[in-house]
Backbone as ProteinMPNN parsed JSONL, in Angstrom:
{"seq_chain_A": "MEPGHIEGTEAAPKHAHSGQDCRLVGTVLARIGDKWSVLVVMMLADGPRRFNELKRMIGGISQRMLTFTLRGLERDGLVTRTIFPTIPPRVDYELTELGRSLREPIQALGAWAFAHLPEIQEARARFDRREGEKP", "coords_chain_A": {"N_chain_A": [[0.846, -1.184, 0.0], [0.495, 2.263, -0.771], [2.307, 5.017, 0.734], [0.378, 7.24, 2.674], [-1.965, 6.362, 1.59], [-5.433, 5.818, 1.862], [-7.458, 3.44, 3.243], [-10.092, 1.957, 1.441], [-10.479, 3.904, -0.457], [-10.004, 3.302, -3.058], [-11.611, 3.488, -5.372], [-11.996, 6.134, -5.617], [-11.854, 9.059, -7.593], [-8.883, 10.42, -8.983], [-7.721, 13.615, -8.645], [-5.93, 16.316, -9.829], [-5.099, 18.951, -8.005], [-4.257, 22.292, -7.773], [-2.318, 24.311, -5.512], [-3.392, 26.838, -5.574], [-6.048, 26.335, -6.38], [-7.003, 25.009, -4.097], [-6.78, 27.048, -2.202], [-8.638, 28.877, -3.235], [-11.043, 27.393, -3.079], [-11.064, 27.166, -0.358], [-11.653, 29.809, 0.385], [-14.295, 29.997, -0.41], [-15.478, 28.0, 1.176], [-14.973, 29.117, 3.658], [-16.688, 31.305, 3.59], [-19.313, 30.132, 3.246], [-19.359, 28.503, 5.393], [-19.298, 29.882, 7.767], [-20.903, 30.807, 10.839], [-22.775, 32.935, 10.743], [-23.339, 33.309, 8.036], [-24.523, 30.853, 7.412], [-26.838, 31.006, 9.01], [-28.092, 33.285, 7.867], [-28.559, 32.369, 5.235], [-30.381, 30.3, 5.802], [-32.48, 31.777, 6.943], [-33.305, 33.221, 4.763], [-34.33, 31.291, 3.182], [-37.068, 30.938, 2.929], [-37.897, 33.022, 1.387], [-37.671, 36.498, 0.261], [-36.27, 38.968, 2.479], [-36.243, 41.847, 4.603], [-33.588, 43.986, 5.822], [-33.728, 44.707, 8.638], [-35.614, 42.878, 9.463], [-34.255, 40.46, 9.095], [-32.227, 40.913, 10.971], [-33.681, 40.9, 13.373], [-34.624, 38.266, 13.339], [-32.321, 36.769, 13.486], [-30.878, 36.25, 16.24], [-28.571, 38.055, 18.255], [-26.747, 38.96, 16.345], [-24.775, 41.637, 15.222], [-25.446, 44.872, 13.735], [-23.368, 45.671, 12.097], [-22.035, 43.212, 11.581], [-24.064, 41.771, 10.283], [-24.393, 43.33, 7.995], [-21.813, 43.019, 6.857], [-21.834, 40.232, 6.42], [-24.026, 39.911, 4.635], [-23.09, 41.433, 2.466], [-20.838, 39.918, 1.724], [-22.066, 37.486, 0.972], [-23.566, 38.435, -1.136], [-21.535, 39.283, -2.859], [-20.413, 36.817, -3.498], [-22.372, 35.786, -5.066], [-24.577, 34.569, -3.944], [-26.675, 35.844, -2.766], [-29.086, 38.317, -3.585], [-29.54, 41.833, -3.71], [-32.073, 44.079, -3.531], [-33.155, 47.281, -4.21], [-35.836, 49.324, -3.479], [-37.504, 52.108, -4.792], [-38.695, 53.837, -2.626], [-39.891, 55.975, 0.028], [-38.996, 55.853, 3.279], [-36.16, 54.366, 1.494], [-36.64, 50.989, 0.509], [-35.052, 47.942, 1.117], [-34.513, 44.754, -0.02], [-33.39, 41.437, 0.599], [-32.487, 38.457, -1.014], [-32.201, 34.968, -1.726], [-30.194, 33.795, -4.394], [-30.406, 31.572, -7.245], [-28.137, 29.995, -6.99], [-27.621, 30.42, -4.257], [-29.939, 29.258, -3.194], [-29.37, 26.641, -3.779], [-27.722, 25.919, -1.75], [-29.219, 25.365, 0.484], [-30.026, 22.632, 0.975], [-27.498, 21.197, 1.467], [-26.704, 22.644, 3.773], [-28.825, 22.151, 5.528], [-28.508, 19.389, 5.786], [-26.009, 19.266, 7.047], [-26.646, 20.568, 9.436], [-28.524, 18.73, 10.442], [-26.839, 16.542, 10.819], [-25.143, 17.591, 12.81], [-26.989, 17.979, 14.883], [-27.821, 15.319, 15.318], [-25.476, 14.2, 16.276], [-24.826, 15.649, 18.476], [-24.924, 14.888, 21.313], [-22.697, 13.108, 21.45], [-20.613, 14.802, 20.704], [-20.742, 16.728, 22.726], [-20.061, 15.119, 24.92], [-17.448, 14.354, 24.194], [-16.219, 16.858, 24.291], [-16.488, 17.401, 27.016], [-14.905, 15.323, 28.117], [-12.402, 16.072, 27.065], [-12.095, 18.626, 28.257], [-12.011, 17.883, 30.962], [-9.625, 16.385, 30.977], [-7.799, 18.387, 30.21], [-8.092, 20.071, 32.342], [-6.819, 18.688, 34.321], [-4.156, 19.028, 33.904], [-1.02, 20.42, 34.966]], "CA_chain_A": [[0.0, 0.0, 0.0], [1.29, 3.49, -0.874], [2.231, 5.919, 1.898], [-0.688, 8.232, 2.564], [-3.164, 5.747, 1.042], [-6.506, 5.619, 2.829], [-8.213, 2.234, 2.946], [-11.456, 2.178, 0.966], [-10.573, 5.025, -1.401], [-9.484, 2.843, -4.343], [-12.455, 3.922, -6.477], [-12.085, 7.589, -5.639], [-11.111, 9.619, -8.723], [-7.707, 11.211, -8.614], [-7.761, 14.941, -9.231], [-4.754, 17.125, -9.541], [-5.514, 20.292, -7.614], [-3.131, 23.158, -7.445], [-2.447, 25.038, -4.254], [-4.298, 27.968, -5.826], [-7.411, 25.789, -6.345], [-7.348, 24.747, -2.697], [-6.98, 28.34, -1.53], [-9.903, 29.45, -3.712], [-12.122, 26.622, -2.459], [-11.033, 27.545, 1.052], [-12.357, 31.085, 0.576], [-15.73, 29.713, -0.54], [-15.887, 27.268, 2.38], [-14.966, 30.07, 4.776], [-17.914, 32.111, 3.489], [-20.544, 29.375, 3.463], [-19.256, 27.729, 6.621], [-19.344, 30.661, 9.007], [-22.23, 30.666, 11.458], [-23.717, 33.981, 10.346], [-23.771, 33.027, 6.661], [-25.453, 29.723, 7.485], [-28.108, 31.506, 9.537], [-28.715, 34.169, 6.869], [-29.075, 31.532, 4.145], [-31.581, 29.601, 6.263], [-33.553, 32.757, 7.142], [-33.761, 33.644, 3.438], [-34.818, 30.113, 2.458], [-38.509, 31.055, 2.68], [-38.202, 34.166, 0.538], [-36.946, 37.738, 0.544], [-36.414, 39.611, 3.794], [-35.612, 43.157, 4.784], [-32.435, 43.964, 6.71], [-34.123, 44.682, 10.055], [-36.319, 41.623, 9.696], [-33.188, 39.474, 9.274], [-31.541, 41.202, 12.233], [-34.549, 40.424, 14.452], [-34.734, 36.807, 13.264], [-31.027, 36.177, 13.849], [-30.522, 36.838, 17.526], [-27.166, 38.192, 18.62], [-25.89, 39.49, 15.282], [-24.735, 43.1, 15.205], [-25.761, 45.478, 12.448], [-22.138, 45.646, 11.304], [-21.777, 41.838, 11.148], [-25.079, 41.401, 9.303], [-24.023, 44.032, 6.764], [-20.626, 42.339, 6.35], [-22.24, 38.908, 5.952], [-24.852, 40.071, 3.435], [-22.228, 41.894, 1.364], [-20.037, 38.779, 1.295], [-22.944, 36.563, 0.269], [-23.905, 39.083, -2.404], [-20.317, 39.243, -3.686], [-20.228, 35.44, -3.955], [-23.474, 35.402, -5.939], [-25.534, 33.749, -3.21], [-27.777, 36.716, -2.335], [-29.275, 39.563, -4.34], [-30.005, 42.985, -2.929], [-32.956, 44.882, -4.381], [-33.541, 48.557, -3.59], [-37.094, 49.831, -3.999], [-37.488, 53.573, -4.686], [-39.739, 54.356, -1.751], [-39.345, 56.847, 1.072], [-37.559, 55.628, 3.05], [-35.901, 53.269, 0.547], [-36.794, 49.627, 1.025], [-34.033, 47.042, 0.572], [-34.801, 43.34, 0.224], [-32.334, 40.471, 0.316], [-33.094, 37.205, -1.448], [-31.251, 34.0, -2.24], [-30.151, 33.519, -5.827], [-30.506, 30.133, -7.511], [-26.945, 29.412, -6.372], [-27.852, 30.447, -2.818], [-30.961, 28.258, -2.875], [-28.766, 25.308, -3.88], [-27.009, 25.682, -0.49], [-30.143, 24.982, 1.558], [-29.988, 21.203, 1.283], [-26.276, 20.831, 2.2], [-26.696, 23.259, 5.108], [-29.775, 21.395, 6.351], [-27.897, 18.087, 6.068], [-24.967, 19.492, 8.043], [-27.349, 20.846, 10.69], [-29.097, 17.468, 10.92], [-25.714, 15.755, 11.327], [-24.71, 18.194, 14.076], [-28.019, 17.69, 15.881], [-27.797, 13.883, 15.608], [-24.237, 13.846, 16.972], [-24.583, 16.603, 19.555], [-24.538, 14.254, 22.581], [-21.33, 12.595, 21.34], [-19.694, 15.946, 20.666], [-20.716, 17.308, 24.072], [-19.298, 14.208, 25.775], [-16.04, 14.484, 23.819], [-15.761, 18.146, 24.845], [-16.377, 17.263, 28.476], [-13.7, 14.506, 28.372], [-11.243, 16.906, 26.753], [-11.98, 19.665, 29.279], [-11.554, 17.243, 32.194], [-8.195, 16.073, 30.79], [-7.041, 19.642, 30.198], [-8.155, 20.623, 33.694], [-5.917, 17.927, 35.172], [-2.761, 19.393, 33.628], [-0.508, 21.437, 35.91]], "C_chain_A": [[0.891, 1.247, 0.0], [1.218, 4.3, 0.415], [1.14, 6.955, 1.662], [-1.981, 7.672, 1.996], [-4.188, 5.544, 2.16], [-7.331, 4.434, 2.373], [-9.626, 2.595, 2.498], [-11.594, 3.321, -0.022], [-10.104, 4.629, -2.794], [-10.286, 3.39, -5.523], [-12.555, 5.438, -6.581], [-11.279, 8.141, -6.805], [-9.939, 10.455, -8.221], [-7.781, 12.528, -9.372], [-6.484, 15.666, -8.86], [-5.24, 18.541, -9.253], [-4.27, 21.088, -7.288], [-3.369, 23.791, -6.084], [-3.407, 26.204, -4.401], [-5.755, 27.507, -5.775], [-7.867, 25.596, -4.903], [-7.59, 26.046, -1.938], [-8.314, 28.962, -1.948], [-11.099, 28.72, -3.109], [-12.201, 26.969, -0.98], [-11.765, 28.845, 1.309], [-13.869, 30.891, 0.477], [-16.228, 29.0, 0.718], [-15.906, 28.18, 3.603], [-16.24, 30.905, 4.767], [-19.134, 31.291, 3.878], [-20.518, 28.576, 4.761], [-19.308, 28.55, 7.887], [-20.78, 30.717, 9.523], [-23.224, 31.712, 10.978], [-24.22, 33.737, 8.927], [-24.778, 31.893, 6.633], [-26.813, 30.199, 7.964], [-28.825, 32.413, 8.541], [-29.307, 33.347, 5.737], [-30.356, 30.833, 4.593], [-32.748, 30.567, 6.493], [-34.121, 33.232, 5.8], [-34.355, 32.493, 2.629], [-36.299, 30.223, 2.105], [-38.885, 32.259, 1.834], [-37.458, 35.401, 0.989], [-37.254, 38.294, 1.927], [-35.737, 40.973, 3.757], [-34.517, 43.025, 5.832], [-32.851, 43.826, 8.172], [-34.892, 43.419, 10.419], [-35.295, 40.5, 9.926], [-32.51, 39.655, 10.629], [-32.362, 40.702, 13.422], [-34.583, 38.894, 14.499], [-33.459, 36.104, 13.729], [-30.575, 36.847, 15.137], [-29.015, 36.929, 17.713], [-26.251, 38.719, 17.541], [-25.941, 41.01, 15.309], [-25.087, 43.605, 13.812], [-24.545, 45.408, 11.528], [-21.871, 44.245, 10.752], [-22.805, 41.378, 10.121], [-24.775, 42.071, 7.962], [-22.852, 43.334, 6.089], [-20.99, 40.985, 5.732], [-23.049, 39.004, 4.669], [-24.02, 40.519, 2.237], [-21.357, 40.754, 0.83], [-20.853, 37.773, 0.505], [-23.363, 37.128, -1.085], [-22.715, 39.012, -3.361], [-20.101, 37.849, -4.279], [-21.388, 34.933, -4.805], [-24.539, 34.554, -5.27], [-26.789, 34.522, -2.814], [-27.857, 37.894, -3.299], [-29.845, 40.609, -3.395], [-30.819, 43.85, -3.879], [-33.386, 46.114, -3.61], [-34.813, 49.04, -4.282], [-37.135, 51.337, -3.767], [-38.673, 54.121, -3.9], [-39.076, 55.299, -0.759], [-39.854, 56.322, 2.402], [-37.35, 54.458, 2.096], [-36.058, 51.917, 1.235], [-35.76, 48.748, 0.337], [-34.392, 45.621, 0.977], [-33.592, 42.502, -0.158], [-33.011, 39.151, 0.002], [-32.001, 36.268, -1.946], [-31.335, 33.933, -3.758], [-30.369, 32.021, -6.017], [-29.322, 29.401, -6.867], [-27.099, 29.346, -4.853], [-28.878, 29.415, -2.389], [-30.379, 26.846, -2.923], [-27.972, 24.95, -2.616], [-27.918, 25.166, 0.623], [-30.01, 23.522, 1.949], [-28.683, 20.796, 1.981], [-26.224, 21.427, 3.607], [-27.65, 22.516, 6.033], [-29.202, 20.036, 6.723], [-26.814, 18.227, 7.14], [-25.588, 19.777, 9.413], [-27.95, 19.58, 11.286], [-27.998, 16.571, 11.493], [-25.279, 16.283, 12.695], [-25.709, 17.875, 15.185], [-27.971, 16.221, 16.298], [-26.585, 13.493, 16.454], [-23.908, 14.767, 18.137], [-24.218, 15.934, 20.883], [-23.097, 13.722, 22.558], [-20.308, 13.722, 21.388], [-19.593, 16.584, 22.049], [-19.915, 16.437, 25.028], [-17.806, 14.305, 25.462], [-15.452, 15.784, 24.36], [-15.544, 18.049, 26.352], [-15.144, 16.436, 28.842], [-12.442, 15.328, 28.152], [-11.022, 17.94, 27.848], [-11.519, 19.084, 30.619], [-10.059, 16.93, 32.116], [-7.343, 17.327, 30.868], [-7.007, 20.266, 31.577], [-7.22, 19.91, 34.66], [-4.47, 18.31, 34.986], [-2.31, 20.485, 34.588], [-0.459, 22.813, 35.297]], "O_chain_A": [[1.914, 1.286, 0.684], [0.203, 4.28, 1.111], [1.007, 7.481, 0.557], [-2.984, 8.381, 1.914], [-3.837, 5.142, 3.27], [-7.844, 4.417, 1.254], [-10.279, 3.442, 3.108], [-12.712, 3.679, -0.394], [-9.833, 5.494, -3.627], [-9.712, 3.719, -6.561], [-13.134, 5.961, -7.533], [-10.132, 7.738, -6.999], [-10.009, 11.103, -7.176], [-7.89, 12.544, -10.598], [-6.029, 15.623, -7.717], [-5.728, 19.237, -10.143], [-3.357, 20.61, -6.614], [-4.49, 23.798, -5.575], [-4.148, 26.528, -3.473], [-6.604, 28.19, -5.202], [-8.98, 25.974, -4.537], [-8.508, 26.128, -1.122], [-9.035, 29.51, -1.114], [-12.06, 29.355, -2.675], [-13.292, 27.056, -0.417], [-12.431, 28.987, 2.335], [-14.632, 31.539, 1.193], [-17.274, 29.352, 1.262], [-16.757, 28.032, 4.481], [-16.808, 31.181, 5.823], [-19.907, 31.702, 4.742], [-21.541, 28.034, 5.18], [-19.359, 27.988, 8.981], [-21.738, 30.68, 8.752], [-24.406, 31.406, 10.819], [-25.402, 33.938, 8.646], [-25.775, 31.961, 5.914], [-27.836, 29.834, 7.385], [-30.043, 32.318, 8.388], [-30.438, 33.596, 5.319], [-31.323, 30.781, 3.832], [-33.899, 30.198, 6.257], [-35.291, 33.603, 5.719], [-34.829, 32.699, 1.512], [-36.741, 29.668, 1.099], [-40.067, 32.495, 1.587], [-36.71, 35.372, 1.966], [-38.347, 38.114, 2.464], [-34.801, 41.213, 2.995], [-34.51, 42.085, 6.628], [-32.379, 42.927, 8.869], [-34.824, 42.95, 11.555], [-35.451, 39.691, 10.841], [-32.25, 38.686, 11.342], [-31.807, 40.145, 14.37], [-34.571, 38.302, 15.578], [-33.5, 35.007, 14.285], [-29.95, 37.908, 15.102], [-28.277, 36.004, 17.376], [-25.064, 38.913, 17.801], [-27.016, 41.602, 15.407], [-25.032, 42.858, 12.835], [-24.67, 45.124, 10.337], [-21.518, 44.102, 9.581], [-22.455, 40.666, 9.179], [-24.89, 41.44, 6.911], [-22.888, 43.083, 4.884], [-20.511, 40.64, 4.652], [-22.794, 38.266, 3.717], [-24.223, 40.038, 1.122], [-21.161, 40.637, -0.38], [-20.394, 37.261, -0.515], [-23.499, 36.389, -2.061], [-22.883, 38.711, -4.543], [-19.66, 37.715, -5.421], [-21.389, 33.775, -5.221], [-25.322, 33.89, -5.949], [-27.837, 33.929, -2.559], [-26.838, 38.403, -3.767], [-30.534, 40.299, -2.423], [-30.314, 44.3, -4.908], [-33.913, 46.017, -2.502], [-34.864, 49.152, -5.507], [-36.835, 51.8, -2.666], [-39.544, 54.789, -4.456], [-37.851, 55.408, -0.712], [-41.063, 56.348, 2.633], [-38.254, 53.645, 1.905], [-35.66, 51.733, 2.386], [-35.607, 48.802, -0.883], [-34.556, 45.32, 2.159], [-32.87, 42.813, -1.105], [-33.981, 38.765, 0.655], [-31.002, 36.708, -2.514], [-32.421, 34.006, -4.333], [-30.502, 31.286, -5.039], [-29.483, 28.331, -6.279], [-26.751, 28.341, -4.233], [-28.723, 28.769, -1.352], [-30.832, 25.958, -2.201], [-27.592, 23.793, -2.438], [-27.436, 24.591, 1.599], [-29.894, 23.206, 3.133], [-28.742, 20.108, 3.0], [-25.747, 20.774, 4.534], [-27.325, 22.275, 7.196], [-29.385, 19.575, 7.849], [-26.72, 17.392, 8.039], [-25.106, 19.28, 10.431], [-27.894, 19.377, 12.498], [-28.192, 15.92, 12.519], [-25.071, 15.506, 13.627], [-25.313, 17.538, 16.301], [-28.067, 15.907, 17.485], [-26.659, 12.561, 17.256], [-22.828, 14.672, 18.72], [-23.272, 16.379, 21.533], [-22.365, 13.871, 23.536], [-19.268, 13.606, 22.035], [-18.503, 16.94, 22.497], [-19.169, 16.954, 25.859], [-16.986, 14.335, 26.38], [-14.316, 15.805, 24.833], [-14.553, 18.546, 26.887], [-14.414, 16.793, 29.766], [-11.517, 15.284, 28.964], [-9.899, 18.118, 28.319], [-10.732, 19.708, 31.33], [-9.316, 17.176, 33.066], [-6.292, 17.335, 31.509], [-6.028, 20.91, 31.953], [-6.864, 20.461, 35.701], [-3.628, 17.962, 35.814], [-3.089, 21.355, 34.978], [-0.055, 23.77, 35.959]]}, "name": "protein", "num_of_chains": 1, "seq": "MEPGHIEGTEAAPKHAHSGQDCRLVGTVLARIGDKWSVLVVMMLADGPRRFNELKRMIGGISQRMLTFTLRGLERDGLVTRTIFPTIPPRVDYELTELGRSLREPIQALGAWAFAHLPEIQEARARFDRREGEKP"}
């Protein structure tokens, strides 16, 4: 067996990825994997929302962080921002088709986390007990 070979991966296709590819994918995963982006995507899953409506729905997020998150999601093509010419101006945020395609993977990840929460909490407790025993 080759060094670095993982048992059971014989059928896995071999892809040559450059370091640049990995860095670019890393930037996407950083965006879609942060807690605020996940929450915004799930809050927008049922349709467009206004900024303050999102802020109320997502407890604990600051105005600055929500703005930062929405701008990042918009930049990555996951959210659209529509300004309506009213007084005061109304701004709606909505998932794009690409953003909607994230709902299922995010829901699956959330379901996995929920299903394994007791195991994770126990592992954390064991770790914390071990760390607490160190001088």
